C-alpha positions in Angstrom: 46.6 66.9 9.2 47.7 64.8 12.1 46.4 61.4 13.2 46.9 60.9 16.9 46.9 57.7 19.1 45.1 58.6 22.4 45.9 57.5 25.8 44.6 60.0 28.5 41.2 60.1 30.1 41.1 64.0 28.9 41.4 62.7 25.3 38.8 59.9 25.7 36.3 62.6 27.0 37.1 64.8 24.0 36.6 61.8 21.6 33.2 61.3 23.1 32.0 64.7 23.0 33.2 65.1 19.5 30.0 63.4 18.2 28.1 66.4 19.5 29.8 68.6 16.8 28.8 66.0 14.0 25.2 65.7 15.0 24.6 69.2 16.3 21.9 69.9 13.5 20.6 66.3 13.4 17.3 66.0 15.1 17.3 62.2 15.3 20.8 61.3 16.7 20.8 59.9 20.5 24.1 60.6 22.5 25.7 57.4 23.6 26.2 56.6 27.3 29.4 58.6 27.5 30.5 56.6 30.8 30.1 53.4 29.1 31.8 54.4 25.9 34.9 55.8 27.8 35.3 52.4 29.6 35.6 50.7 26.3 37.9 53.3 24.9 40.3 53.0 28.0 39.9 49.3 28.3 38.3 49.2 31.9 34.9 47.7 30.8 34.5 44.0 31.5 33.8 43.7 27.8 37.4 44.5 27.2 38.9 41.6 29.3 40.5 40.0 26.3 40.8 43.0 23.9 43.6 45.4 23.1 42.1 48.8 22.3 43.6 51.7 20.6 41.5 55.0 19.9 42.6 57.6 17.5 41.6 60.9 16.1 42.6 63.0 13.1 43.1 66.7 13.3 42.7 69.0 10.3 44.0 72.6 10.8 44.2 72.0 14.6 40.7 70.6 14.8 39.3 67.2 15.3 37.8 66.1 12.0 37.2 62.4 12.8 37.5 59.7 15.5 38.1 56.0 15.2 39.1 53.0 17.5 40.8 49.9 16.7 40.1 46.8 18.7 41.8 43.2 18.5 39.5 41.0 20.3 41.4 37.8 21.3 38.4 35.7 22.1 36.9 36.3 18.7 40.1 35.5 16.9 40.5 32.2 19.0 37.0 31.3 18.3 37.2 31.6 14.6 40.9 31.0 14.1 41.4 34.5 12.5 43.6 37.3 12.8 40.9 39.9 12.7 41.0 43.5 13.6 37.9 45.8 14.4 37.3 49.4 13.7 34.7 50.8 15.8 33.2 54.1 17.0 33.7 56.0 13.8 32.5 59.7 13.7 33.5 62.4 11.2 32.5 65.8 9.9 31.4 66.1 6.4 33.9 67.1 3.6 36.9 65.8 5.4 37.7 62.9 2.9 41.6 63.3 3.0 41.6 63.3 6.9 39.4 60.5 7.2 41.5 58.5 4.6 44.5 59.1 6.8 42.5 58.1 9.9 41.6 54.9 8.5 45.0 54.2 7.0 46.8 54.8 10.4 44.4 52.6 12.3 44.7 49.8 9.8 48.5 50.1 9.8 48.2 49.8 13.6 46.2 46.7 13.4 48.6 45.2 10.7 51.7 45.9 13.2 49.8 43.9 15.9 49.3 40.7 13.7 46.1 41.4 12.0 45.6 40.3 8.3 42.0 41.6 8.0 39.8 44.2 9.4 35.9 44.6 10.0 34.5 47.8 10.3 31.3 49.1 12.1 30.5 45.9 14.1 31.7 43.9 17.0 28.9 42.2 19.3 28.9 43.5 22.6 30.8 46.6 21.4 28.8 48.3 18.7 26.1 47.5 16.0 26.8 48.2 12.2 26.1 51.4 10.4 22.5 52.0 9.0 22.0 52.5 5.3 18.5 54.0 5.6 16.2 55.3 8.4 18.0 58.4 8.5 14.9 60.3 9.5 14.0 58.0 12.3 15.4 58.0 16.0 17.4 54.7 16.3 16.0 52.2 18.8 18.1 51.3 21.9 21.7 50.1 21.3 21.5 50.8 17.5 24.0 52.9 15.6 23.0 56.1 13.9 25.2 57.7 11.3 24.9 60.3 8.4 24.7 58.8 4.9 28.1 60.2 3.8 29.9 57.8 6.3 29.5 55.0 3.6 31.7 56.9 1.0 34.3 57.5 3.7 34.5 53.7 4.5 34.5 52.7 0.9 37.4 55.1 0.1 39.3 53.7 2.7 39.4 50.4 0.9 36.6 48.6 2.4 33.9 46.3 0.8 30.5 45.2 1.9 30.7 41.8 3.7 27.3 41.3 5.4 24.0 43.1 5.6 21.6 43.2 8.5 18.0 44.2 9.2 15.8 45.2 12.1 12.2 44.2 12.2 9.3 46.0 13.7 6.0 44.5 14.9 2.9 46.7 15.2 0.8 45.3 18.1 -2.9 44.5 17.3 -5.5 42.4 19.1 -5.2 39.8 16.3 -1.4 39.7 16.7 -1.8 39.3 20.6 -4.0 36.4 19.9 -1.4 34.8 17.7 1.2 35.2 20.4 -1.1 33.6 22.9 -1.4 30.6 20.3 2.4 30.3 20.1 2.6 30.2 23.9 0.0 27.4 24.1 1.6 25.4 21.3 4.9 25.3 23.1 3.3 24.5 26.3 1.6 21.5 24.5 5.2 20.2 23.7 6.3 20.5 27.3 7.7 24.0 27.3 7.4 26.2 30.5 8.0 30.0 30.4 9.1 32.1 33.4 9.9 35.8 33.9 13.2 37.0 35.2 13.7 36.8 38.8 15.2 40.0 40.0 15.8 38.5 43.5 18.1 36.0 41.9 19.9 38.2 39.4 23.3 36.7 39.7 22.0 33.2 39.0 19.9 34.6 36.1 22.9 36.3 34.8 25.0 33.1 34.9 22.2 31.2 33.1 21.6 33.9 30.4 25.5 33.8 29.7 25.5 30.0 29.2 22.5 30.2 26.9 24.1 32.9 24.7 27.4 31.0 24.6 25.5 27.7 23.7 23.1 29.3 21.2 25.4 31.5 19.1 28.5 29.2 19.2 28.3 28.9 15.5 26.6 32.4 14.7 28.6 34.3 12.4 30.6 37.4 14.0 29.9 36.1 17.5 32.5 35.5 20.2 31.8 33.8 23.7 31.0 36.2 26.3 31.5 36.0 30.0 29.4 36.7 33.2 31.1 40.0 34.1 30.3 41.4 30.5 26.7 40.0 30.8 26.3 41.8 34.2 26.2 45.0 32.2 22.8 43.8 30.8 21.3 42.8 33.9 22.8 44.7 37.1 24.0 47.5 34.8 20.4 48.0 33.5 18.4 46.6 36.7 16.6 49.8 37.2 15.1 49.7 33.6 14.4 45.9 33.4 10.8 44.8 33.2 10.9 41.4 34.6 8.1 40.2 32.1 10.2 41.4 29.2 12.9 38.9 30.0 11.8 35.4 29.7 13.4 31.9 30.3 12.2 28.7 28.5 12.4 25.5 30.5 12.1 21.9 29.4 12.9 18.5 30.9 14.4 20.2 33.9 16.7 22.2 31.8 16.9 25.9 30.6 16.0 25.6 27.0 16.2 29.2 25.8 15.9 32.8 26.9 14.9 36.3 25.5 16.1 39.7 26.7 14.0 42.7 25.9 14.0 46.2 27.1 11.9 49.4 27.0 13.2 51.5 24.3 15.1 53.9 26.4 16.0 55.9 23.3 12.6 57.3 23.3 13.6 59.0 26.6 17.2 59.8 25.9 16.2 61.6 22.5 13.8 63.7 24.3 16.4 64.6 27.1 19.3 65.1 24.7 21.6 67.6 26.4 20.2 67.3 29.6 22.0 65.8 32.8 19.9 62.6 33.8 20.9 62.9 37.6 19.8 66.4 37.9 16.7 65.8 35.9 15.5 62.4 37.3 12.1 63.2 37.8 11.6 64.2 34.0 13.3 61.0 33.1 11.1 59.0 35.1 8.0 60.6 33.8 9.1 60.1 30.2 10.1 56.5 30.9 6.5 55.8 31.9 5.4 57.1 28.4 7.6 54.6 26.4 5.6 52.7 24.0 8.1 50.7 22.1 9.9 47.6 23.3 13.3 46.2 22.0 14.0 42.6 21.7 17.8 42.5 21.9 18.7 38.9 22.3 16.9 35.5 21.9 18.4 32.0 21.8 17.4 28.5 22.1 19.7 25.6 22.8 20.1 23.2 19.9 18.4 20.2 21.2 15.2 22.2 21.8 14.8 23.7 18.4 11.8 22.9 16.3 9.4 22.9 19.1 8.4 26.6 18.9 10.5 27.7 21.8 11.8 30.8 20.0 8.2 31.8 19.0 7.0 31.4 22.5 9.8 33.1 24.1 9.4 36.4 21.7 5.5 36.0 22.0 5.6 36.0 25.9 8.0 39.0 25.9 5.8 40.8 23.2 2.3 40.1 25.2 3.9 41.8 28.2 4.8 44.8 26.2 1.1 44.8 24.9 -0.1 44.6 28.4 2.0 47.5 29.4 0.3 49.6 26.8 3.3 49.4 24.2 2.2 50.1 20.5 5.2 48.4 18.8 8.2 46.1 19.3 11.4 45.5 17.5 13.6 42.3 16.6 17.1 42.7 16.0 19.7 42.6 14.8 19.2 39.8 12.1 21.8 39.1 9.3 20.5 39.1 5.9 21.2 35.6 5.3 20.2 34.3 8.7 16.9 32.7 7.2 15.9 30.9 10.5 15.8 34.2 12.5 14.2 36.2 9.7 11.4 33.5 9.5 10.9 33.9 13.3 10.5 37.7 13.1 8.1 37.2 10.1 6.0 34.7 12.0 5.9 37.1 14.9 4.5 39.6 12.4 7.7 41.8 11.8 8.4 43.8 8.8 11.9 45.2 7.9 12.1 48.9 8.8 16.0 49.5 9.3 18.9 48.1 7.3 22.4 48.2 8.2 25.8 47.0 6.8 29.1 45.5 7.7 32.2 46.3 5.9 35.7 44.3 5.5 39.2 45.0 4.2 42.0 42.6 3.7 45.4 44.0 5.1 47.9 41.5 3.4 
């Protein structure tokens, strides 16, 4: 068996397509956006501005058995004063334990040689969300990772331990819950909070504002690193055709932007049904399925410190969920929340959420 460091576009395309072999018989997997993933592998994405990226694969008997990418994110390490490396985009065939062990060992050695003394596996915000440990028989919601159960043994056998757990909440919309959402909005309004929807005609200004809110809100949030406007444009300009302005909400108070929420239609409902089809040549089918989406995904929510305690978080989410209800959606999700983030978990629970998916983050020391 041979572990190979990848450098060419041809290799990156082969890396991405390998997942089709892994999930060929799995009815729940949703293919990633190949173009986006390749831009992360080759370092051309704005997300990679302060990162060093090295993809690997391992060949067993001349065939690819697994893929893994090592990332050193300088912005993350500067923020947390760490020398942390990250291992992402792992895929592997079953019953390839020896090959996968060599793959992880080589990637960890590369990180160590580049100055890292620890490594986190399966999660780096803006890159990839963590591995699931349940809900293997459910199509994942937008941006969420899907993986086979046997991946966890691979990671543990490579010397990793559990570092953090995380959850995804789901809200089943009812008339009573919609009334609760309206009350949340009214209570925030009584404390001087004004809500407004995303202005698509001022998308650059909105992107800048949202970037500032995220960097302020998540400055002390575990696992987060500061983002920048070019990277945030991926969620605004990059997904402009799928944004529902009423799903993306800003809160204002005292003449200042107090917080924001970013939600999207669950595009995975469409992408799953169109698995294997080219979207450009099947655009009419895509648009028809887009109109049938009945689940909304709340991806990011943040409130500036000085405005917390006034119900801004609840009002923002409630406004977004009400817009989903008005569009005919049956459910909404709220993710991703660390197990020990009680503030965010209480918010999700007050919004009527119940945990429906669990995930896990791994760590290994290299010293």
